[in-house]
C-alpha positions, 0 to 999 in steps of 0.5 A: 163840134158835137160828140155823142156819149151813149152813157157815162157811169161811175163804176167804182162808185100830185095834184090829187091831194088838193082838188081844186089845185091845177098845174101851171106856172108859178113861183117857189115862195120866199117863205115855203111851208116845206121843201116838197115840190109838189106842194101846191101852196109853196107856190105863188099861184097857189099851184105845182109846175107840172106840165109841158107849158109850166116853168118853174120860177125860182127867186129870193127863198129861205128854203132853197133845197127842194124836193121832188116827191113825184114825178114832174114834167115842166118846160122851163126852170128859171133862176132869176137875178134875185136867186140864191144858190138852190139845190133841187133834188129828184127824190127820196134817198131813203125810200124806194120810190122812183121819181121822174123830173123831165124839163121838155121844152127852154131848159134851165135859164140862170140869171142868178149873179155870181156867186150863186150857183144851181144844182139840180140832183138825182137822189139815189133810191132804195129800189129793187126793181132796177130803175132809177131816180132820172132827171130828163132833158128831152126836146132842145133842152139846155142847161145854163152857165153855172148849173150843173145836173148831178147824178148822186152815188148810192150811199150803200148796200142796195142804194142805187145812184141816180141818173142823167138822160139827156134826149132828143137835141136836148144838151149841157149848153153852158152847163156841167153834169157829174156822176158820183162814185159808190160809196159804202157798197152802193152802186154809182150815178149815171150820165146816159145818151146825149150830145155835149157841146162842150169836152169838159161839161162831164166829169166823173167824181171819184169819191173815197168808198169808206168800206175800203181799206 
């Protein structure tokens, strides 16, 4: 039986750069020049997956820590049977920029063999307008087995935790989500507004605040 969770919070806790490049489905390179999702030359073909019909595919690579620096929407994120363990980070915690990563179609597919595990995390932000870096699942998007969505905690005063938000009929499927507690005075991560298909799919990770004796 599905149960509705309105909001779980850890309380204590560009295409314009290359005018000839357009959005489209692509595979992350084995040896990309940087870890920036928004750089077209890091993908094959040379494009940036950023559209509701696009699929971002991840296989073998020497750069598995990928950072999204500006808003992205894709239909699906696919980890192939050659994929290593990836961490895809939505936003840069050292800035006040706010980034939305939207998966609005199939969702997340993970074909990577054990023990590979995939993490997609919403980083904290220094934004002062109350907004958060957010991972959004929409429509019927679902999360694959051995995949976790993390709402990272703020790391200090003024650092606002990330958010995971599942909308419409999207779900965690056989995956997981974690909201991380605040650290050193920052705000906790947040998981909001979605249907879950497993009662143990969500957890709040209690982190020790080093400012507490």
